[in-house]
Structure formats: structure tokens, C-alpha cells
C-alpha positions, 0 to 999 in steps of 0.5 A: 500500500505504501509503495502504491501511494508513493507511485501515485504521488510521484506521478502527480508531482511534475516540474513547474516553471519558475515564478517571479518573487511575490507573484503567482507561478505561471500557469496555463489558461484552463481549458474549459469543457462542458460538464453541465447538469440538469440543475446547472446546464451551463457549468464548465470544468477545467483544471490548473496546475499549482506548485506543491510548495510555493516556496519552491515552484520548480519542485513539482506541481499538483492539480486543482479541479475548477468549475465555471458558470461563464458571464453573459453580460457585456458589463463583465466584472471578472471572476468570482471565486466561491468556497463552501468551507471545510477545510476539505469542502468541494466547491465545484458544485457551489459555482452552479448554485451561486450563479443560479441563486443570485439575481440573473442580472448580477450573476451574468456579470461574473464568471462564477468559479468553483474549485476543489482546494488542494487534496480535495475531491477531483483535485490530484492527489486527493487524500483519503488517509484511513478509509472507513474511519467513521464506520459504525459503531464507534466507541462511545465518545464520552471517555468516562472509563479508561477503556473508552478513553483508550479506544478513542485515543487509539483511533485518533493516533491511528488516523494521524499515523495513516496520514503520515504514512500515506501522504508524507510528501504532501502533508507539509503543504496542506494548510491555509496559506498554501491554499490561499497562494493557490487562489492567486495561481488560479487568478493568474491562469484566468488572466485576471488582475483582480478577483472577487471572492465569496466564502462560507465558514472556513472559506471566510478564513481562506478569503481573509488570508488571501486578502492579507497576502494580496490585498491589491488583487481583491476586487470584492470580498464576501464572508458569510458565517465568519471564522474568528481569526484569533482562535485558530484552531484549538480555542475555536473548537472549544468555543464551538462546543458551548455554542453547539450546546446552545443550538441543540437546546434551541432544537429541543425547545422547538420540539417541546413547542410542537408537542402536538406533533412529537409527544415528547413533552412541553417542558424543554428540560424534560425533552432534553432528559429524554434525548440523553436517555436515548443516548444512554440506551444507544450506548448500550445497544446501538439502533439497528446495530448501526447508531450508537452514542457517537453516531447519534451525536453525528446525526443531530449535529447537522441540526445545529447548523441548519434548522431546516433539518429539525423536523426530520430529526424530531420525527426520528427522536420521537419514533425511538423515544416514544415508540421504540422504533429504530428504523427512522433513527437509522434512516436519519443517521444515513441521511445526516450523519453517515460518512461516505468516501467523499466524507473520508476525503473531506475529513482527511483534508480537514485534519491535515489543514487544521493540524498544520495551520496552528499549534495544538497541545501535544500533552493529552492531559491538556485536552482532557482537562479543557474538554471535561471543563467544557463538557460540564457546561455543554455535554452535547458535542464536546467530546465528540468534537474533541475526538474529531480533532484529536489526531492533531495531538499526534500529527506527523508534521510541525505547525505554522503560526496562524495568520494575522489577517488585519488588513488596511489595504482592502476595498470594503469587505461585506460580512454576514453573520447570524447571531446564534450561529454555533459553528462560527459564533458571532464574536468572530464576525465582530473581530474580523470586521474590526481587523479588515478596515472598512469592512461592513457587517450585516447581521441576521438577528435571532438567526441560528443557521450557519451560512445565511446568504442565498438561503431564502432571507431576502433582506440578506440577499439584497445586501449581497446583490447590491454589493456584488453589483457595484460595491455598495455596502451599508453605512456603518458607525464603526461599532458592531452591526452595520445592517440588521435583517430579521431571521426567517421563522423556524420550520414547522413540523412535517405534519403541518401544511407549512413547508418545513424548509426552503428549497434553497436553504436545503440545497445550500446546506447540502453543499456546505456540509458540517464540521466547518 
């Protein structure tokens, strides 16, 4: 297996031409071919070569997969690169979604460019460190016995060892700075002096890092659901745990408010007790031999990202807790929690980038102390999230220092943030607004979803369209929010005549994924 992997990488790493200092390495223009779908018939696909090591551009290249919806208007405004987050998210389909979701007259002015970052999807080489790493049933994520902690630690270490064994030559160059430098190679290959950029979630950090490296090459910058650049990445995950717990409790309160549909009780506290009783039962006997305690957490985590999933999760919860039926819970796991080959690839890149981007504690006692402290306040996802990131305690490469994204050389950037976003809590957007001089922040007041533009909120989308049309931003006063939009209402149960979620919202969140 190691020899086969080495041969694959050797075939993917070809000589690259030299680059001028400070500029992107020369790249041939992409050769676009039709790859349209029924949803996005004008989509085109291509690839571009980038240096594996931007510090040694003659040392070999890797390949990035691109997509494009070409502009149709005479008033062309250049490329708009889009990214769904991650790290590890594939962005090729997002180009079609963004182009079809923006007002036609706005999208027509841009070449909307999607891309799979290095290591992801159709880019080569694509990582898969340990296929089936999330196959059920995993050890209980709660390490309340030495055996449970030992089993989870063994999984984390084995994943890190597998990545180091298969991708030793690539891992030192899987990080946000390298990915940001890739963006400039894409810019040069497209023949553009400047690019516009639209990123969700982790994509906001990638965009901010690119802007720090090349502020003069940014035309417009949209950041939706903003990563806190001061907490990359260990601290960010601990803060996430608290926010995820709050969002999970919001879901449980919604279930209680709809007791007529779910019959789990009208008291949110009682509904919460029943959820944790379900978790305890599944730790003893997994549903359908598939959904144990860790898989249950995986299944309900997406509800903390997008409330459009709440009715489906509530039905599975009620079927198990009220009627003892495992089938709906297993189906919900397969729909929302199960990890396929694409997910294995995404996780491989996620860990590679996060573990390389910044220092992580190497002393497991630090992880144990910090996570038990957070668990006491936020039991829902604390330990599940800890094990998700635990390979970084054993990662085979050294780490970079986080990038200071403070920037006084940009045109005004436009930020979007929901006040109750759990994956990227609100404070991160406020911090980024302060660090990017001239940036403006549009807030979805009372919203809890992660990824809020192009998801059905007309107020937010109007600000986005105005900005992409001519750079218009709301007038701010230097404080927090520069514009406020009310959140969309929470969904109704599936038994209601009302739609449970918007089609656009579901489509977007299917592309953004989770853990980002």
C-alpha cells in the first residue's frame, strides 16, 4: 500500500516553471469543457496546475479541479471565486448554485468559479488517509472509563499515523496559506488582475488570508458565517462546543413547542432528559446495530447548523423515544450523519489543514482537562468534537503560526453573520470586521443557521446583490452591526401544511456540509 501511494504521488508531482518573487507561478489558461447538469446546464470544468510548495515552484506541481458558470453580460466584472468551507469542502458544485441563486442580472456579470482546494475531491492527489474511519459503531465518545478513553485515543493516533504514512510528501503543504497562494495561481491562469471572492465558514478564513497576502488583487470580498481569526484552531473548537450546546437546546425547545406533533413533552428540560436517555440506551445497544452514542451525536449535529433539518430529526427522536422504533433513527443517521468516501476525503483534508495551520497541545492531559471543563457546561458535542480533532495531538508534521489577517489595504469587505450561529459564533464576525478596515457587517438577528446568504432571507440577499453589483455596502458607525435583517421563522413540523424548509436553504446546506 505504501509503495502504491508513493507511485501515485510521484506521478502527480511534475516540474513547474519558475515564478517571479511575490507573484503567482505561471500557469496555463484552463481549458474549459462542458460538464453541465440538469440543475446547472451551463457549468464548465477545467483544471490548473499549482506548485506543491510555493516556496519552491520548480519542485513539482499538483492539480486543482475548477468549475465555471461563464458571464453573459457585456458589463463583465471578472471572476468570482466561491468556497463552501471545510477545510476539505468541494466547491465545484457551489459555482452552479451561486450563479443560479443570485439575481440573473448580477450573476451574468461574473464568471462564477468553483474549485476543489488542494487534496480535495477531483483535485490530484486527493487524500483519503484511513478509509472507513467513521464506520459504525464507534466507541462511545464520552471517555468516562479508561477503556473508552483508550479506544478513542487509539483511533485518533491511528488516523494521524495513516496520514503520515500515506501522504508524507504532501502533508507539509496542506494548510491555509498554501491554499490561499493557490487562489492567486488560479487568478493568474484566468488572466485576471483582480478577483472577487465569496466564502462560507472556513472559506471566510481562506478569503481573509488571501486578502492579507494580496490585498491589491481583491476586487470584492464576501464572508458569510465568519471564522474568528484569533482562535485558530484549538480555542475555536472549544468555543464551538458551548455554542453547539446552545443550538441543540434551541432544537429541543422547538420540539417541546410542537408537542402536538412529537409527544415528547412541553417542558424543554424534560425533552432534553429524554434525548440523553436515548443516548444512554444507544450506548448500550446501538439502533439497528448501526447508531450508537457517537453516531447519534453525528446525526443531530447537522441540526445545529441548519434548522431546516429539525423536523426530520424530531420525527426520528420521537419514533425511538416514544415508540421504540429504530428504523427512522437509522434512516436519519444515513441521511445526516453517515460518512461516505467523499466524507473520508473531506475529513482527511480537514485534519491535515487544521493540524498544520496552528499549534495544538501535544500533552493529552491538556485536552482532557479543557474538554471535561467544557463538557460540564455543554455535554452535547464536546467530546465528540474533541475526538474529531484529536489526531492533531499526534500529527506527523510541525505547525505554522496562524495568520494575522488585519488588513488596511482592502476595498470594503461585506460580512454576514447570524447571531446564534454555533459553528462560527458571532464574536468572530465582530473581530474580523474590526481587523479588515472598512469592512461592513450585516447581521441576521435571532438567526441560528450557519451560512445565511442565498438561503431564502431576502433582506440578506439584497445586501449581497447590491454589493456584488457595484460595491455598495451599508453605512456603518464603526461599532458592531452595520445592517440588521430579521431571521426567517423556524420550520414547522412535517405534519403541518407549512413547508418545513426552503428549497434553497436545503440545497445550500447540502453543499456546505458540517464540521466547518
